[in-house]
C-alpha positions as a printed Julia matrix, in Angstrom:
442×3 Matrix{Float64}:
 -42.37   27.71   12.61
 -42.53   29.45    9.28
 -40.51   26.79    7.45
 -43.0    24.08    8.5
 -45.84   25.89    6.85
 -43.72   26.5     3.77
 -42.86   22.81    3.59
 -46.51   21.82    3.52
 -47.21   24.37    0.82
 -44.21   23.55   -1.36
 -44.34   19.75   -1.39
 -44.9    18.53   -4.93
 -44.69   15.25   -6.81
 -41.35   14.0    -8.14
 -42.62   14.72  -11.66
 -43.4    18.31  -10.76
 -40.08   18.71   -8.93
 -38.02   17.95  -12.06
 -40.26   19.88  -14.45
 -37.78   22.76  -14.78
 -34.94   20.55  -16.07
 -34.19   21.1   -19.78
 -32.39   19.1   -22.44
 -28.63   19.48  -22.19
 -28.68   20.39  -18.49
 -25.88   19.27  -16.18
 -27.03   17.62  -12.96
 -25.34   16.2    -9.87
 -27.1    13.38   -8.03
 -26.21   12.09   -4.59
 -24.24    8.8    -4.8
 -24.52    5.24   -3.49
 -27.1     4.69   -0.72
 -28.24    8.33   -1.04
 -29.06    8.13   -4.76
 -32.39    9.99   -5.32
 -33.97    7.26   -7.43
 -37.46    8.72   -7.66
 -36.27   12.11   -8.91
 -33.95   10.56  -11.5
 -36.67    8.17  -12.69
 -39.19   11.01  -12.93
 -36.74   12.9   -15.14
 -36.08    9.79  -17.23
 -39.82    9.29  -17.8
 -40.09   12.59  -19.65
 -40.17   12.35  -23.43
 -39.16   15.96  -24.04
 -35.58   15.79  -22.76
 -32.28   14.45  -24.07
 -28.52   14.84  -23.56
 -28.71   15.32  -19.8
 -25.28   15.02  -18.15
 -25.74   13.3   -14.78
 -22.82   13.2   -12.3
 -22.88   10.61   -9.53
 -21.03    7.53   -8.24
 -21.58    3.92   -7.18
 -25.3     3.8    -7.98
 -26.74    0.95   -5.96
 -30.37    0.87   -7.1
 -31.28    0.19  -10.74
 -32.36    3.5   -12.38
 -34.66    3.54  -15.4
 -32.19    5.39  -17.63
 -30.14    2.22  -18.16
 -33.0     0.79  -20.26
 -32.22    1.03  -24.0
 -35.26    3.17  -24.79
 -33.86    5.93  -22.55
 -30.21    5.92  -23.66
 -30.48    9.21  -25.56
 -31.81   11.01  -22.51
 -29.07   10.7   -19.9
 -25.31   10.27  -20.02
 -24.01    9.18  -16.63
 -20.61   10.64  -15.66
 -19.45    8.14  -13.06
 -16.84    8.98  -10.42
 -16.71    5.43   -9.05
 -18.02    2.28  -10.68
 -19.69   -0.57   -8.86
 -21.39   -3.77  -10.06
 -24.33   -1.92  -11.61
 -22.12    0.41  -13.66
 -19.88   -2.45  -14.8
 -22.92   -4.35  -16.05
 -23.97   -1.53  -18.4
 -20.59    0.01  -19.24
 -20.69   -1.26  -22.83
 -24.0     0.5   -23.55
 -22.2     3.8   -23.98
 -24.33    5.7   -21.46
 -21.53    5.81  -18.88
 -18.59    8.2   -19.0
 -16.0     7.09  -16.41
 -14.23    9.85  -14.49
 -10.75    9.42  -13.01
 -10.21   11.47   -9.86
  -8.74   11.02   -6.39
 -11.5    11.17   -3.78
  -9.52   13.82   -1.91
 -10.14   16.08   -4.92
 -13.86   15.34   -5.26
 -15.12   18.58   -3.73
 -12.82   20.66   -5.93
 -13.96   18.67   -8.95
 -17.63   19.39   -8.25
 -16.86   23.05   -7.64
 -15.31   23.25  -11.11
 -18.6    22.32  -12.81
 -21.55   24.64  -13.38
 -24.52   22.49  -12.36
 -27.98   23.44  -13.52
 -29.42   21.38  -10.68
 -28.49   18.97   -7.92
 -30.74   16.07   -6.89
 -30.61   15.04   -3.22
 -32.27   12.52   -0.94
 -32.58   13.93    2.57
 -33.92   13.05    5.98
 -37.07   14.61    7.44
 -36.24   18.05    8.87
 -35.42   18.51   12.53
 -37.16   21.11   14.69
 -34.97   23.84   13.2
 -35.62   22.94    9.56
 -32.3    21.19    8.92
 -32.2    17.95    6.96
 -29.45   15.36    6.86
 -27.81   14.67    3.5
 -27.89   10.97    4.34
 -25.3     8.17    4.54
 -23.49    8.75    1.22
 -23.79   12.39    0.11
 -21.06   13.49    2.58
 -18.5    12.1     0.11
 -18.79   15.42   -1.72
 -20.53   17.3     1.08
 -22.23   20.54    0.11
 -19.75   21.23   -2.71
 -22.08   19.82   -5.36
 -24.83   22.35   -4.69
 -22.95   25.42   -3.52
 -22.97   26.75   -7.07
 -25.93   24.81   -8.49
 -28.69   26.91   -9.99
 -31.37   24.7    -8.39
 -31.47   22.3    -5.47
 -34.13   19.62   -5.84
 -34.63   17.16   -2.99
 -36.76   14.23   -1.95
 -37.48   13.63    1.72
 -37.18    9.95    2.63
 -38.17    9.04    6.21
 -35.7     6.12    6.07
 -32.69    8.45    5.75
 -30.78    8.7     9.05
 -29.97   12.08   10.58
 -26.18   12.1    10.72
 -23.54   14.06   12.59
 -20.47   15.66   11.09
 -19.42   18.58    8.91
 -20.95   19.66    5.58
 -23.7    17.06    6.04
 -26.86   19.15    6.52
 -29.07   21.38    4.39
 -31.8    23.76    5.52
 -35.27   23.68    4.03
 -34.85   27.27    2.86
 -31.91   26.23    0.64
 -34.1    23.87   -1.42
 -35.91   25.09   -4.51
 -38.2    22.11   -5.08
 -39.08   19.27   -2.75
 -41.05   16.01   -2.86
 -41.56   12.9    -0.75
 -40.23    9.37   -1.32
 -40.69    6.5     1.12
 -38.3     3.74    0.06
 -35.95    1.55    2.14
 -32.3     2.43    1.61
 -30.13    0.06   -0.39
 -28.94   -2.86    1.71
 -25.52   -4.33    1.09
 -25.79   -8.08    0.42
 -24.03  -10.52    2.72
 -20.44  -10.97    1.55
 -18.89  -13.87    3.46
 -15.14  -14.13    2.97
 -13.72  -16.91    0.85
 -11.12  -19.28    2.25
  -8.42  -17.43    0.31
  -9.52  -14.05    1.64
  -9.52  -15.42    5.18
  -5.91  -16.54    4.7
  -4.94  -13.09    3.42
  -6.65  -11.51    6.43
  -4.74  -13.84    8.76
  -1.47  -12.33    7.48
  -2.61   -8.73    7.88
  -4.39   -8.87   11.25
  -1.29   -9.69   13.38
   0.44   -6.64   11.87
  -2.29   -4.32   13.17
  -1.32   -3.24   16.7
  -3.67   -2.38   19.54
  -4.57    1.33   19.72
  -3.98    1.83   15.99
  -6.41    3.67   13.72
  -7.77    1.66   10.8
  -9.03    2.26    7.28
 -10.68   -0.7     5.59
 -12.25   -0.93    2.17
 -15.51   -2.62    1.3
 -16.12   -6.24    0.41
 -15.31   -9.74    1.48
 -11.68   -9.09    2.36
 -12.61   -6.18    4.64
 -15.11   -8.46    6.36
 -12.44  -11.15    6.78
 -10.03   -8.65    8.33
 -12.77   -7.45   10.67
 -13.35  -11.01   11.83
  -9.65  -11.3    12.63
  -9.57   -8.16   14.79
 -11.92   -9.21   17.57
  -9.03   -9.72   20.01
  -7.61   -6.21   19.45
  -7.96   -3.39   21.95
  -8.86    0.29   21.61
  -8.76    0.59   17.85
  -9.73    3.86   16.21
 -11.39    4.55   12.86
 -10.54    7.1    10.18
 -11.83    5.6     6.97
 -13.37    6.44    3.64
 -16.27    4.01    4.0
 -17.88    2.91    7.23
 -18.64   -0.79    6.8
 -20.77   -3.3     8.7
 -17.58   -5.06    9.84
 -16.35   -1.83   11.47
 -19.7    -1.23   13.15
 -19.63   -4.78   14.49
 -16.16   -4.18   15.99
 -17.48   -1.03   17.65
 -20.42   -2.89   19.15
 -18.04   -5.53   20.53
 -15.92   -2.86   22.21
 -12.87   -3.43   20.0
 -13.16    0.09   18.55
 -13.13    2.87   21.14
 -11.02    5.61   19.57
  -9.6     6.28   23.0
  -6.04    6.67   21.7
  -6.71    8.58   18.49
  -4.61   11.68   18.0
  -7.49   13.68   16.5
 -11.26   13.13   16.78
 -10.74   11.1    19.93
 -13.52    8.58   20.61
 -15.09    9.33   17.22
 -15.35    7.12   14.15
 -14.65    9.35   11.15
 -15.79    8.38    7.64
 -17.17    9.87    4.42
 -20.05    7.48    3.72
 -21.77    4.29    4.79
 -23.01    1.29    2.85
 -24.67   -1.41    4.89
 -27.95   -2.87    6.02
 -30.91   -1.26    7.77
 -29.38   -1.87   11.17
 -26.22   -0.06   10.1
 -28.16    2.99    8.89
 -30.1     2.95   12.16
 -26.76    2.85   13.99
 -25.76    6.04   12.18
 -28.93    7.93   13.16
 -27.99   10.75   15.59
 -25.1     8.65   16.89
 -22.5    10.95   18.53
 -19.82    8.25   18.09
 -19.87    8.68   14.29
 -19.11   11.8    12.29
 -19.11   12.01    8.51
 -16.97   14.51    6.63
 -16.34   15.14    2.93
 -13.5    13.24    1.25
 -11.65   16.54    0.88
 -10.98   16.26    4.62
 -11.07   12.54    5.4
  -8.92   11.55    2.41
  -6.41   14.37    2.81
  -3.08   12.55    3.32
  -1.93   15.22    5.77
  -5.03   14.69    7.91
  -4.59   10.92    7.7
  -0.95   11.28    8.75
  -1.94   13.07   11.97
  -2.91    9.66   13.35
  -0.12    7.53   14.78
  -0.2     3.92   13.62
  -2.65    4.55   10.8
  -3.32    1.19    9.15
  -4.66    1.3     5.59
  -5.94   -1.83    3.81
  -7.04   -1.72    0.17
  -7.68   -4.17   -2.66
  -6.07   -4.51   -6.08
  -6.91   -6.18   -9.37
  -3.3    -6.85  -10.34
   0.26   -5.84   -9.44
   3.38   -6.0   -11.6
   6.69   -7.43  -10.41
   8.06   -4.0    -9.5
   5.03   -3.14   -7.34
   2.85   -1.01   -9.61
  -0.72   -1.44   -8.36
  -3.74   -1.56  -10.67
  -7.07   -1.27   -8.87
  -9.35    0.46  -11.35
  -9.05   -1.08  -14.8
  -8.27   -4.35  -16.55
  -6.46   -3.24  -19.66
  -8.56   -0.53  -21.26
 -11.74   -1.83  -19.58
 -12.78    0.31  -16.61
 -13.64   -1.75  -13.5
 -13.99    0.74  -10.65
 -12.18    4.09  -10.31
  -9.2     5.9    -8.83
 -11.08    6.4    -5.57
  -9.19    7.02   -2.35
  -6.56    4.28   -2.41
  -3.54    6.49   -3.06
  -4.81    9.1    -0.58
  -4.66    6.55    2.21
  -1.5     4.81    1.0
   0.36    8.12    1.18
  -1.28    9.18    4.44
  -0.39    5.88    6.11
   3.18    6.16    4.86
   3.5     9.6     6.48
   1.87    8.41    9.71
   4.21    7.65   12.61
   4.18    3.85   12.78
   1.67    3.69    9.93
   1.34    0.75    7.57
  -0.22    0.43    4.15
  -1.4    -2.92    2.79
  -2.49   -3.74   -0.76
  -4.23   -7.11   -0.81
  -5.22   -9.37   -3.69
  -5.76  -13.03   -4.45
  -2.81  -14.42   -6.38
  -4.89  -15.66   -9.32
  -8.06  -14.94  -11.27
 -10.36  -16.9   -13.59
 -10.35  -20.02  -11.43
  -6.6   -20.08  -11.05
  -5.76  -19.83  -14.74
  -4.41  -16.26  -14.67
  -1.83  -14.76  -12.33
  -2.74  -11.39  -10.84
   0.97  -10.8   -10.29
   2.44  -10.01  -13.68
   5.75   -9.16  -15.3
   4.05   -6.0   -16.56
   0.53   -4.7   -16.46
  -1.66   -5.31  -19.48
  -1.68   -2.49  -22.09
  -4.15    0.2   -21.13
  -4.19   -0.72  -17.44
  -4.29    2.31  -15.16
  -1.71    2.48  -12.37
  -3.64    3.42   -9.24
  -0.72    3.39   -6.81
   2.83    3.96   -8.05
   5.44    1.45   -6.93
   7.34    4.17   -5.08
   4.37    4.57   -2.7
   3.75    0.89   -2.0
   4.67   -0.67    1.34
   3.14   -4.15    1.75
   1.59   -6.38   -0.92
  -0.31   -9.38    0.47
  -1.64  -12.53   -1.18
  -2.66  -15.88    0.28
   1.02  -16.87   -0.03
   2.44  -14.21    2.23
   3.5   -10.59    2.63
   5.95   -8.76    0.38
   7.57   -5.74    2.04
   8.54   -3.43   -0.84
   9.34   -0.29    1.11
  12.81    1.08    0.33
  13.65   -1.99   -1.77
  15.6    -1.98   -5.03
  13.89   -3.12   -8.24
  15.55   -6.58   -8.17
  14.61   -7.01   -4.49
  11.01   -6.05   -5.26
  10.81   -8.53   -8.12
  12.05  -11.41   -5.96
   9.66  -10.49   -3.12
   6.7   -10.37   -5.53
   7.51  -13.73   -7.13
   7.62  -15.28   -3.64
   3.98  -14.35   -3.0
   2.74  -15.31   -6.46
   0.85  -18.57   -6.93
   3.37  -21.47   -7.1
   2.02  -22.48  -10.52
   3.29  -19.18  -11.95
   6.55  -18.61  -10.07
   8.84  -20.34  -12.57
   7.25  -18.48  -15.46
   7.47  -15.13  -13.67
  11.11  -15.75  -12.7
  12.04  -16.64  -16.27
  10.24  -13.57  -17.63
  11.97  -11.34  -15.09
  15.39  -12.7   -16.06
  14.68  -12.23  -19.79
  13.48   -8.67  -19.11
  16.7    -7.9   -17.25
  14.91   -7.16  -13.97
  16.88   -9.78  -12.02
  19.86  -12.06  -12.55
  19.4   -15.82  -12.88
  21.27  -16.34   -9.62
  18.63  -14.41   -7.72
  15.95  -17.0    -8.57
  17.62  -19.74   -6.51
  16.05  -18.56   -3.27
  12.5   -18.62   -4.62
  10.43  -21.5    -3.29
   8.51  -23.19   -6.09
   6.23  -25.11   -3.75
   2.91  -23.96   -2.3
């Protein structure tokens, strides 16, 4: 085929591929496990560029531009922060961006990109390449209007199914090779506290429901508690190893989903090599951009949609903070509110916000009279349904402010309940008489 001959002729080094980038250019780079490390590092190695604006999210592999000698070259506009971004936030090279994942495609379309950097699979017999396990978050929106598309072919990238997840060789302006294993998520065994939290949530997830789980130890703990369920479906932002394990055990079938029957629908995957291999040409999995997957109206089309997300802190009225601690950015807005609202609109749906009751080795309560100054509210209290800690489940749906406050104090750590009750009375949130029914014991 003609494209095969063109591919052989047009393959260049990573250094040559980024040669056209100029100081001040605006670039989008694929996020997470699809981050095109070699292209970004080749750009960083140049001594003739500065003030590059790089847009990406959840970078999982250490790029060279975080080194102090390169800080004038690249400013990283981050749509979702992970451990790597948090570690270098104070260097000043990161500009956090606050946006709902359901709006990600529109956000990218609003920016005039000089180039987009991609990591893609080897082409199929028709010249199409997969955008990999993480680029579908934004889909093709990032490069629809980009002046240049620069890609690296990595033979370790799985060829995925779905919508907006492929690119043809003829759409790429410059292309190179990179043979590097994809990022592998470290083992994240659940703590005893997280296992207790999961034990409260799992019984409230009915057979035949459709689930959305976040990433991390709590999601793994919930997965471990679902092995006795039947015919679960999946419509989730991130496809996790715990979900894949449930599929392999026959717990997830999707047989009773209202849309995309028998399919697991997600926007991206983070896992280990075996999980990426599972994704490769697997007709049971389809990836779509967040504009579709995180659309609350699409989410609500599923009966019994169960959404489980984490929080950093919650105030006594139910305001949920999941992205910052005071003025210090920790993660991002992400897709939490998208799924909270979608689950609320779903017939029989349930939305859970889970968090450990304390932080800093039990010295600080995560349930507070009010959120710390500067803390971003990720989910408004009017949207919240269930809040879960290791001390139980607070059902806040359709509750008055005083009822909410009492419910929240009940699931706070016993060491802080008296203090929280006294603060709530002084603040006028509840009457003293309402504290009599609050158990002070663990």
